[in-house]
Biotite code that builds the C-alpha atoms (Angstrom):
import biotite.structure as struc

atoms = struc.array([
    struc.Atom([0.059, -0.068, 0.133], chain_id="A", res_id=1, res_name="MET", atom_name="CA", element="C"),
    struc.Atom([1.368, 3.421, -0.979], chain_id="A", res_id=2, res_name="THR", atom_name="CA", element="C"),
    struc.Atom([0.795, 6.367, 1.432], chain_id="A", res_id=3, res_name="ILE", atom_name="CA", element="C"),
    struc.Atom([0.658, 9.529, -0.855], chain_id="A", res_id=4, res_name="SER", atom_name="CA", element="C"),
    struc.Atom([1.020, 12.130, 1.875], chain_id="A", res_id=5, res_name="GLU", atom_name="CA", element="C"),
    struc.Atom([2.578, 10.215, 4.816], chain_id="A", res_id=6, res_name="PRO", atom_name="CA", element="C"),
    struc.Atom([3.179, 13.457, 7.058], chain_id="A", res_id=7, res_name="MET", atom_name="CA", element="C"),
    struc.Atom([-0.257, 14.747, 6.380], chain_id="A", res_id=8, res_name="THR", atom_name="CA", element="C"),
    struc.Atom([-1.674, 11.449, 7.257], chain_id="A", res_id=9, res_name="LEU", atom_name="CA", element="C"),
    struc.Atom([0.373, 11.383, 10.441], chain_id="A", res_id=10, res_name="ALA", atom_name="CA", element="C"),
    struc.Atom([-0.338, 14.848, 11.576], chain_id="A", res_id=11, res_name="THR", atom_name="CA", element="C"),
    struc.Atom([-4.021, 14.557, 10.938], chain_id="A", res_id=12, res_name="ASP", atom_name="CA", element="C"),
    struc.Atom([-4.047, 11.339, 12.724], chain_id="A", res_id=13, res_name="TYR", atom_name="CA", element="C"),
    struc.Atom([-2.327, 13.005, 15.603], chain_id="A", res_id=14, res_name="LEU", atom_name="CA", element="C"),
    struc.Atom([-4.848, 15.763, 15.584], chain_id="A", res_id=15, res_name="LEU", atom_name="CA", element="C"),
    struc.Atom([-7.576, 13.331, 15.564], chain_id="A", res_id=16, res_name="GLY", atom_name="CA", element="C"),
    struc.Atom([-6.145, 11.275, 18.421], chain_id="A", res_id=17, res_name="ALA", atom_name="CA", element="C"),
    struc.Atom([-5.571, 14.242, 20.641], chain_id="A", res_id=18, res_name="VAL", atom_name="CA", element="C"),
    struc.Atom([-9.047, 15.636, 20.037], chain_id="A", res_id=19, res_name="THR", atom_name="CA", element="C"),
    struc.Atom([-10.721, 12.256, 20.776], chain_id="A", res_id=20, res_name="ALA", atom_name="CA", element="C"),
    struc.Atom([-8.900, 12.072, 24.092], chain_id="A", res_id=21, res_name="TRP", atom_name="CA", element="C"),
    struc.Atom([-9.989, 15.566, 24.790], chain_id="A", res_id=22, res_name="LEU", atom_name="CA", element="C"),
    struc.Atom([-13.581, 14.523, 23.928], chain_id="A", res_id=23, res_name="CYS", atom_name="CA", element="C"),
    struc.Atom([-13.508, 11.696, 26.287], chain_id="A", res_id=24, res_name="VAL", atom_name="CA", element="C"),
    struc.Atom([-12.125, 13.776, 29.039], chain_id="A", res_id=25, res_name="SER", atom_name="CA", element="C"),
    struc.Atom([-14.896, 16.455, 28.576], chain_id="A", res_id=26, res_name="LEU", atom_name="CA", element="C"),
    struc.Atom([-17.432, 13.759, 28.562], chain_id="A", res_id=27, res_name="TRP", atom_name="CA", element="C"),
    struc.Atom([-16.460, 12.768, 31.943], chain_id="A", res_id=28, res_name="LYS", atom_name="CA", element="C"),
    struc.Atom([-16.582, 16.349, 33.246], chain_id="A", res_id=29, res_name="GLN", atom_name="CA", element="C"),
    struc.Atom([-19.831, 17.372, 31.465], chain_id="A", res_id=30, res_name="ARG", atom_name="CA", element="C"),
    struc.Atom([-22.013, 16.935, 34.582], chain_id="A", res_id=31, res_name="GLU", atom_name="CA", element="C"),
    struc.Atom([-25.496, 18.192, 33.949], chain_id="A", res_id=32, res_name="SER", atom_name="CA", element="C"),
    struc.Atom([-24.200, 21.092, 31.602], chain_id="A", res_id=33, res_name="GLN", atom_name="CA", element="C"),
    struc.Atom([-25.649, 20.745, 28.151], chain_id="A", res_id=34, res_name="ARG", atom_name="CA", element="C"),
    struc.Atom([-23.140, 23.261, 26.870], chain_id="A", res_id=35, res_name="SER", atom_name="CA", element="C"),
    struc.Atom([-20.306, 20.869, 27.681], chain_id="A", res_id=36, res_name="ARG", atom_name="CA", element="C"),
    struc.Atom([-22.233, 17.905, 26.207], chain_id="A", res_id=37, res_name="LEU", atom_name="CA", element="C"),
    struc.Atom([-22.420, 19.889, 22.822], chain_id="A", res_id=38, res_name="CYS", atom_name="CA", element="C"),
    struc.Atom([-18.710, 20.689, 23.063], chain_id="A", res_id=39, res_name="TRP", atom_name="CA", element="C"),
    struc.Atom([-18.142, 16.930, 23.604], chain_id="A", res_id=40, res_name="THR", atom_name="CA", element="C"),
    struc.Atom([-20.044, 16.351, 20.420], chain_id="A", res_id=41, res_name="ILE", atom_name="CA", element="C"),
    struc.Atom([-17.934, 19.047, 18.574], chain_id="A", res_id=42, res_name="ALA", atom_name="CA", element="C"),
    struc.Atom([-14.843, 17.361, 19.766], chain_id="A", res_id=43, res_name="PHE", atom_name="CA", element="C"),
    struc.Atom([-15.974, 13.951, 18.502], chain_id="A", res_id=44, res_name="GLY", atom_name="CA", element="C"),
    struc.Atom([-16.875, 15.279, 15.275], chain_id="A", res_id=45, res_name="ALA", atom_name="CA", element="C"),
    struc.Atom([-13.630, 17.017, 14.899], chain_id="A", res_id=46, res_name="LEU", atom_name="CA", element="C"),
    struc.Atom([-11.695, 13.975, 15.822], chain_id="A", res_id=47, res_name="ALA", atom_name="CA", element="C"),
    struc.Atom([-13.661, 11.843, 13.324], chain_id="A", res_id=48, res_name="LEU", atom_name="CA", element="C"),
    struc.Atom([-13.098, 14.649, 10.652], chain_id="A", res_id=49, res_name="GLY", atom_name="CA", element="C"),
    struc.Atom([-9.421, 14.690, 11.249], chain_id="A", res_id=50, res_name="ALA", atom_name="CA", element="C"),
    struc.Atom([-9.158, 10.866, 10.971], chain_id="A", res_id=51, res_name="LEU", atom_name="CA", element="C"),
    struc.Atom([-11.257, 10.829, 7.798], chain_id="A", res_id=52, res_name="LEU", atom_name="CA", element="C"),
    struc.Atom([-9.190, 13.689, 6.362], chain_id="A", res_id=53, res_name="GLY", atom_name="CA", element="C"),
    struc.Atom([-5.981, 11.961, 7.282], chain_id="A", res_id=54, res_name="GLY", atom_name="CA", element="C"),
    struc.Atom([-7.183, 8.821, 5.453], chain_id="A", res_id=55, res_name="THR", atom_name="CA", element="C"),
    struc.Atom([-8.127, 10.883, 2.301], chain_id="A", res_id=56, res_name="TRP", atom_name="CA", element="C"),
    struc.Atom([-4.774, 12.517, 2.250], chain_id="A", res_id=57, res_name="HIS", atom_name="CA", element="C"),
    struc.Atom([-2.775, 9.548, 2.606], chain_id="A", res_id=58, res_name="GLY", atom_name="CA", element="C"),
    struc.Atom([-4.636, 6.383, 1.591], chain_id="A", res_id=59, res_name="LEU", atom_name="CA", element="C"),
    struc.Atom([-7.853, 6.871, -0.314], chain_id="A", res_id=60, res_name="LEU", atom_name="CA", element="C"),
    struc.Atom([-8.681, 9.834, -2.617], chain_id="A", res_id=61, res_name="LYS", atom_name="CA", element="C"),
    struc.Atom([-12.404, 9.125, -2.544], chain_id="A", res_id=62, res_name="SER", atom_name="CA", element="C"),
    struc.Atom([-15.063, 11.689, -3.311], chain_id="A", res_id=63, res_name="GLY", atom_name="CA", element="C"),
    struc.Atom([-17.346, 10.131, -0.704], chain_id="A", res_id=64, res_name="LEU", atom_name="CA", element="C"),
    struc.Atom([-14.802, 10.050, 1.917], chain_id="A", res_id=65, res_name="LEU", atom_name="CA", element="C"),
    struc.Atom([-14.120, 13.698, 1.426], chain_id="A", res_id=66, res_name="TRP", atom_name="CA", element="C"),
    struc.Atom([-17.646, 14.669, 1.525], chain_id="A", res_id=67, res_name="LYS", atom_name="CA", element="C"),
    struc.Atom([-18.039, 12.627, 4.863], chain_id="A", res_id=68, res_name="ALA", atom_name="CA", element="C"),
    struc.Atom([-15.020, 14.621, 6.084], chain_id="A", res_id=69, res_name="THR", atom_name="CA", element="C"),
    struc.Atom([-16.423, 18.120, 5.304], chain_id="A", res_id=70, res_name="VAL", atom_name="CA", element="C"),
    struc.Atom([-20.025, 17.148, 6.571], chain_id="A", res_id=71, res_name="LEU", atom_name="CA", element="C"),
    struc.Atom([-18.368, 15.937, 9.888], chain_id="A", res_id=72, res_name="THR", atom_name="CA", element="C"),
    struc.Atom([-16.635, 19.242, 10.354], chain_id="A", res_id=73, res_name="ILE", atom_name="CA", element="C"),
    struc.Atom([-20.021, 20.770, 9.644], chain_id="A", res_id=74, res_name="GLY", atom_name="CA", element="C"),
    struc.Atom([-21.492, 18.787, 12.536], chain_id="A", res_id=75, res_name="VAL", atom_name="CA", element="C"),
    struc.Atom([-18.701, 20.208, 14.701], chain_id="A", res_id=76, res_name="ALA", atom_name="CA", element="C"),
    struc.Atom([-19.384, 23.803, 13.608], chain_id="A", res_id=77, res_name="SER", atom_name="CA", element="C"),
    struc.Atom([-23.137, 23.381, 14.394], chain_id="A", res_id=78, res_name="PHE", atom_name="CA", element="C"),
    struc.Atom([-22.400, 21.875, 17.844], chain_id="A", res_id=79, res_name="ALA", atom_name="CA", element="C"),
    struc.Atom([-19.974, 24.695, 18.687], chain_id="A", res_id=80, res_name="MET", atom_name="CA", element="C"),
    struc.Atom([-22.877, 27.092, 18.060], chain_id="A", res_id=81, res_name="LEU", atom_name="CA", element="C"),
    struc.Atom([-25.384, 25.354, 20.050], chain_id="A", res_id=82, res_name="VAL", atom_name="CA", element="C"),
    struc.Atom([-22.975, 24.931, 22.891], chain_id="A", res_id=83, res_name="ALA", atom_name="CA", element="C"),
    struc.Atom([-22.355, 28.760, 22.835], chain_id="A", res_id=84, res_name="THR", atom_name="CA", element="C"),
    struc.Atom([-26.056, 29.517, 22.698], chain_id="A", res_id=85, res_name="ALA", atom_name="CA", element="C"),
    struc.Atom([-26.758, 27.458, 25.734], chain_id="A", res_id=86, res_name="ILE", atom_name="CA", element="C"),
    struc.Atom([-23.875, 28.598, 27.682], chain_id="A", res_id=87, res_name="ALA", atom_name="CA", element="C"),
    struc.Atom([-24.367, 32.475, 26.921], chain_id="A", res_id=88, res_name="VAL", atom_name="CA", element="C"),
    struc.Atom([-27.989, 33.088, 25.900], chain_id="A", res_id=89, res_name="LEU", atom_name="CA", element="C"),
    struc.Atom([-31.465, 32.457, 27.286], chain_id="A", res_id=90, res_name="SER", atom_name="CA", element="C"),
    struc.Atom([-34.982, 32.845, 26.192], chain_id="A", res_id=91, res_name="GLY", atom_name="CA", element="C"),
    struc.Atom([-35.901, 34.229, 22.648], chain_id="A", res_id=92, res_name="THR", atom_name="CA", element="C"),
    struc.Atom([-32.266, 35.056, 21.739], chain_id="A", res_id=93, res_name="PRO", atom_name="CA", element="C"),
    struc.Atom([-31.010, 31.485, 22.475], chain_id="A", res_id=94, res_name="ARG", atom_name="CA", element="C"),
    struc.Atom([-34.079, 30.107, 20.442], chain_id="A", res_id=95, res_name="THR", atom_name="CA", element="C"),
    struc.Atom([-33.353, 32.235, 17.387], chain_id="A", res_id=96, res_name="VAL", atom_name="CA", element="C"),
    struc.Atom([-29.559, 31.369, 17.477], chain_id="A", res_id=97, res_name="LEU", atom_name="CA", element="C"),
    struc.Atom([-30.401, 27.619, 17.860], chain_id="A", res_id=98, res_name="LEU", atom_name="CA", element="C"),
    struc.Atom([-32.765, 27.851, 14.813], chain_id="A", res_id=99, res_name="MET", atom_name="CA", element="C"),
    struc.Atom([-30.273, 29.890, 12.728], chain_id="A", res_id=100, res_name="LEU", atom_name="CA", element="C"),
    struc.Atom([-27.672, 27.324, 13.563], chain_id="A", res_id=101, res_name="ALA", atom_name="CA", element="C"),
    struc.Atom([-29.943, 24.549, 12.333], chain_id="A", res_id=102, res_name="GLY", atom_name="CA", element="C"),
    struc.Atom([-30.465, 26.511, 9.117], chain_id="A", res_id=103, res_name="VAL", atom_name="CA", element="C"),
    struc.Atom([-26.912, 27.084, 8.651], chain_id="A", res_id=104, res_name="LYS", atom_name="CA", element="C"),
    struc.Atom([-25.994, 23.508, 8.844], chain_id="A", res_id=105, res_name="PHE", atom_name="CA", element="C"),
    struc.Atom([-28.627, 22.420, 6.507], chain_id="A", res_id=106, res_name="LEU", atom_name="CA", element="C"),
    struc.Atom([-27.427, 25.077, 3.966], chain_id="A", res_id=107, res_name="VAL", atom_name="CA", element="C"),
    struc.Atom([-23.777, 23.950, 4.409], chain_id="A", res_id=108, res_name="TYR", atom_name="CA", element="C"),
    struc.Atom([-24.719, 20.240, 4.116], chain_id="A", res_id=109, res_name="ALA", atom_name="CA", element="C"),
    struc.Atom([-26.620, 20.798, 0.964], chain_id="A", res_id=110, res_name="THR", atom_name="CA", element="C"),
    struc.Atom([-24.097, 23.045, -0.563], chain_id="A", res_id=111, res_name="ALA", atom_name="CA", element="C"),
    struc.Atom([-21.186, 20.493, 0.308], chain_id="A", res_id=112, res_name="MET", atom_name="CA", element="C"),
    struc.Atom([-23.221, 17.381, -1.095], chain_id="A", res_id=113, res_name="LEU", atom_name="CA", element="C"),
    struc.Atom([-24.085, 19.277, -4.353], chain_id="A", res_id=114, res_name="ILE", atom_name="CA", element="C"),
    struc.Atom([-20.934, 21.471, -5.084], chain_id="A", res_id=115, res_name="ARG", atom_name="CA", element="C"),
    struc.Atom([-18.281, 20.663, -2.427], chain_id="A", res_id=116, res_name="ASP", atom_name="CA", element="C"),
    struc.Atom([-16.626, 24.182, -2.938], chain_id="A", res_id=117, res_name="GLU", atom_name="CA", element="C"),
    struc.Atom([-13.984, 25.160, -0.319], chain_id="A", res_id=118, res_name="PHE", atom_name="CA", element="C"),
    struc.Atom([-15.384, 28.651, -0.108], chain_id="A", res_id=119, res_name="ILE", atom_name="CA", element="C"),
    struc.Atom([-18.579, 27.179, 1.585], chain_id="A", res_id=120, res_name="VAL", atom_name="CA", element="C"),
    struc.Atom([-16.468, 25.664, 4.243], chain_id="A", res_id=121, res_name="PHE", atom_name="CA", element="C"),
    struc.Atom([-14.606, 28.992, 4.862], chain_id="A", res_id=122, res_name="VAL", atom_name="CA", element="C"),
    struc.Atom([-17.785, 30.971, 5.139], chain_id="A", res_id=123, res_name="ILE", atom_name="CA", element="C"),
    struc.Atom([-19.442, 28.337, 7.413], chain_id="A", res_id=124, res_name="ASP", atom_name="CA", element="C"),
    struc.Atom([-16.252, 28.367, 9.630], chain_id="A", res_id=125, res_name="SER", atom_name="CA", element="C"),
    struc.Atom([-16.052, 32.087, 9.701], chain_id="A", res_id=126, res_name="GLY", atom_name="CA", element="C"),
    struc.Atom([-19.584, 32.627, 10.623], chain_id="A", res_id=127, res_name="VAL", atom_name="CA", element="C"),
    struc.Atom([-19.322, 30.138, 13.509], chain_id="A", res_id=128, res_name="THR", atom_name="CA", element="C"),
    struc.Atom([-16.213, 31.663, 14.669], chain_id="A", res_id=129, res_name="PHE", atom_name="CA", element="C"),
    struc.Atom([-17.444, 35.125, 14.539], chain_id="A", res_id=130, res_name="ALA", atom_name="CA", element="C"),
    struc.Atom([-20.606, 34.388, 16.523], chain_id="A", res_id=131, res_name="VAL", atom_name="CA", element="C"),
    struc.Atom([-18.773, 32.188, 19.069], chain_id="A", res_id=132, res_name="VAL", atom_name="CA", element="C"),
    struc.Atom([-16.151, 34.912, 19.560], chain_id="A", res_id=133, res_name="ALA", atom_name="CA", element="C"),
    struc.Atom([-18.766, 37.703, 19.958], chain_id="A", res_id=134, res_name="ALA", atom_name="CA", element="C"),
    struc.Atom([-20.659, 35.847, 22.521], chain_id="A", res_id=135, res_name="LEU", atom_name="CA", element="C"),
    struc.Atom([-17.668, 34.736, 24.471], chain_id="A", res_id=136, res_name="HIS", atom_name="CA", element="C"),
    struc.Atom([-16.518, 38.257, 24.531], chain_id="A", res_id=137, res_name="LEU", atom_name="CA", element="C"),
    struc.Atom([-19.682, 39.168, 26.010], chain_id="A", res_id=138, res_name="TRP", atom_name="CA", element="C"),
    struc.Atom([-19.866, 36.368, 28.652], chain_id="A", res_id=139, res_name="ARG", atom_name="CA", element="C"),
    struc.Atom([-16.077, 36.339, 28.815], chain_id="A", res_id=140, res_name="PHE", atom_name="CA", element="C"),
    struc.Atom([-14.228, 33.088, 28.320], chain_id="A", res_id=141, res_name="ASN", atom_name="CA", element="C"),
    struc.Atom([-10.654, 33.646, 27.681], chain_id="A", res_id=142, res_name="SER", atom_name="CA", element="C"),
    struc.Atom([-9.803, 30.140, 26.821], chain_id="A", res_id=143, res_name="TRP", atom_name="CA", element="C"),
    struc.Atom([-12.380, 29.695, 24.062], chain_id="A", res_id=144, res_name="ILE", atom_name="CA", element="C"),
    struc.Atom([-11.321, 33.101, 22.596], chain_id="A", res_id=145, res_name="LEU", atom_name="CA", element="C"),
    struc.Atom([-7.714, 31.933, 22.650], chain_id="A", res_id=146, res_name="ALA", atom_name="CA", element="C"),
    struc.Atom([-8.693, 28.719, 20.949], chain_id="A", res_id=147, res_name="GLY", atom_name="CA", element="C"),
    struc.Atom([-10.520, 30.743, 18.217], chain_id="A", res_id=148, res_name="LEU", atom_name="CA", element="C"),
    struc.Atom([-7.469, 32.887, 17.749], chain_id="A", res_id=149, res_name="ALA", atom_name="CA", element="C"),
    struc.Atom([-5.098, 29.898, 17.385], chain_id="A", res_id=150, res_name="VAL", atom_name="CA", element="C"),
    struc.Atom([-7.552, 28.320, 14.882], chain_id="A", res_id=151, res_name="SER", atom_name="CA", element="C"),
    struc.Atom([-7.411, 31.452, 12.890], chain_id="A", res_id=152, res_name="VAL", atom_name="CA", element="C"),
    struc.Atom([-3.583, 31.297, 13.053], chain_id="A", res_id=153, res_name="ILE", atom_name="CA", element="C"),
    struc.Atom([-3.663, 27.726, 11.794], chain_id="A", res_id=154, res_name="ALA", atom_name="CA", element="C"),
    struc.Atom([-6.059, 28.612, 9.015], chain_id="A", res_id=155, res_name="ALA", atom_name="CA", element="C"),
    struc.Atom([-3.875, 31.441, 7.897], chain_id="A", res_id=156, res_name="LEU", atom_name="CA", element="C"),
    struc.Atom([-0.862, 29.152, 7.961], chain_id="A", res_id=157, res_name="ALA", atom_name="CA", element="C"),
    struc.Atom([-2.656, 26.743, 5.868], chain_id="A", res_id=158, res_name="GLN", atom_name="CA", element="C"),
    struc.Atom([-3.858, 29.200, 3.471], chain_id="A", res_id=159, res_name="ALA", atom_name="CA", element="C"),
    struc.Atom([-0.428, 30.743, 2.904], chain_id="A", res_id=160, res_name="SER", atom_name="CA", element="C"),
    struc.Atom([0.818, 27.561, 1.436], chain_id="A", res_id=161, res_name="GLY", atom_name="CA", element="C"),
    struc.Atom([3.981, 27.906, 3.322], chain_id="A", res_id=162, res_name="ALA", atom_name="CA", element="C"),
    struc.Atom([5.978, 24.537, 3.541], chain_id="A", res_id=163, res_name="ALA", atom_name="CA", element="C"),
    struc.Atom([8.628, 24.760, 6.549], chain_id="A", res_id=164, res_name="PRO", atom_name="CA", element="C"),
    struc.Atom([10.258, 21.645, 5.152], chain_id="A", res_id=165, res_name="HIS", atom_name="CA", element="C"),
    struc.Atom([9.895, 19.521, 1.878], chain_id="A", res_id=166, res_name="ARG", atom_name="CA", element="C"),
    struc.Atom([8.522, 16.792, 4.088], chain_id="A", res_id=167, res_name="TYR", atom_name="CA", element="C"),
    struc.Atom([6.224, 19.065, 6.254], chain_id="A", res_id=168, res_name="PHE", atom_name="CA", element="C"),
    struc.Atom([3.756, 21.148, 4.203], chain_id="A", res_id=169, res_name="ASN", atom_name="CA", element="C"),
    struc.Atom([1.171, 23.806, 4.979], chain_id="A", res_id=170, res_name="HIS", atom_name="CA", element="C"),
    struc.Atom([-1.450, 21.043, 5.812], chain_id="A", res_id=171, res_name="ASN", atom_name="CA", element="C"),
    struc.Atom([0.878, 19.479, 8.325], chain_id="A", res_id=172, res_name="ASP", atom_name="CA", element="C"),
    struc.Atom([1.499, 22.919, 9.929], chain_id="A", res_id=173, res_name="LEU", atom_name="CA", element="C"),
    struc.Atom([-2.197, 23.435, 10.238], chain_id="A", res_id=174, res_name="TYR", atom_name="CA", element="C"),
    struc.Atom([-2.770, 20.253, 12.122], chain_id="A", res_id=175, res_name="HIS", atom_name="CA", element="C"),
    struc.Atom([0.037, 20.829, 14.373], chain_id="A", res_id=176, res_name="VAL", atom_name="CA", element="C"),
    struc.Atom([-1.076, 24.373, 15.200], chain_id="A", res_id=177, res_name="ILE", atom_name="CA", element="C"),
    struc.Atom([-4.696, 23.317, 15.568], chain_id="A", res_id=178, res_name="GLN", atom_name="CA", element="C"),
    struc.Atom([-3.877, 20.715, 18.212], chain_id="A", res_id=179, res_name="ILE", atom_name="CA", element="C"),
    struc.Atom([-2.904, 23.642, 20.386], chain_id="A", res_id=180, res_name="GLY", atom_name="CA", element="C"),
    struc.Atom([-6.329, 25.242, 19.566], chain_id="A", res_id=181, res_name="ALA", atom_name="CA", element="C"),
    struc.Atom([-8.189, 22.113, 20.651], chain_id="A", res_id=182, res_name="MET", atom_name="CA", element="C"),
    struc.Atom([-6.404, 22.028, 24.130], chain_id="A", res_id=183, res_name="VAL", atom_name="CA", element="C"),
    struc.Atom([-7.541, 25.662, 24.513], chain_id="A", res_id=184, res_name="LEU", atom_name="CA", element="C"),
    struc.Atom([-11.029, 24.963, 23.439], chain_id="A", res_id=185, res_name="PHE", atom_name="CA", element="C"),
    struc.Atom([-11.155, 22.047, 25.992], chain_id="A", res_id=186, res_name="TYR", atom_name="CA", element="C"),
    struc.Atom([-9.936, 24.236, 28.884], chain_id="A", res_id=187, res_name="ARG", atom_name="CA", element="C"),
    struc.Atom([-12.726, 26.724, 27.880], chain_id="A", res_id=188, res_name="GLY", atom_name="CA", element="C"),
    struc.Atom([-15.392, 24.116, 27.495], chain_id="A", res_id=189, res_name="ALA", atom_name="CA", element="C"),
    struc.Atom([-15.023, 22.394, 30.842], chain_id="A", res_id=190, res_name="ARG", atom_name="CA", element="C"),
    struc.Atom([-15.624, 25.728, 32.562], chain_id="A", res_id=191, res_name="ARG", atom_name="CA", element="C"),
    struc.Atom([-18.925, 26.388, 30.932], chain_id="A", res_id=192, res_name="LEU", atom_name="CA", element="C"),
    struc.Atom([-22.341, 26.407, 32.774], chain_id="A", res_id=193, res_name="THR", atom_name="CA", element="C"),
    struc.Atom([-25.624, 26.559, 30.984], chain_id="A", res_id=194, res_name="ASP", atom_name="CA", element="C"),
    struc.Atom([-27.395, 30.042, 31.072], chain_id="A", res_id=195, res_name="SER", atom_name="CA", element="C"),
    struc.Atom([-30.895, 30.094, 32.204], chain_id="A", res_id=196, res_name="GLY", atom_name="CA", element="C"),
    struc.Atom([-33.739, 27.427, 31.740], chain_id="A", res_id=197, res_name="ALA", atom_name="CA", element="C"),
    struc.Atom([-33.462, 25.018, 28.950], chain_id="A", res_id=198, res_name="LEU", atom_name="CA", element="C"),
    struc.Atom([-37.050, 24.401, 28.120], chain_id="A", res_id=199, res_name="GLY", atom_name="CA", element="C"),
])
């Protein structure tokens, strides 16, 4: 069996393994907080997305596998928004954001199934990051804000196409930086408490 991008496969699998471990750790600390449960789902989806992405890069360039990868990341984006709504908002504002998160996911999933254009992924992630950042600035959570900042740095490093070494490209750099972001997200998520009644 030939591995076409061995370092990308390895760093994606490493990102997936670390994120899966954080998922299990957060699951054990979720208590009765639904916001933590939703972050646990986000971690699980991101771990699966990293493992699927690594497999696509290294072992199997399958269109179906890639669609599964981007859809899984869409689930993570949705779960992050839901977690933030539950932790920060209550009443009508929470309900509105939850509905918008659901609509956003349906639009994203439909677009990725039909066209699979990278700009859709960029817009979806950007909207999620902007809303999560705004709400966690309001009900301050420095760890989640730091995780968002490091994720943006990782995305910029990937978009730059910079390859620090011939065997370590921009995708590999993204994965390594994103591991740091996941640790920061975890530290922020485990401190969350739900805001108001959850009807």
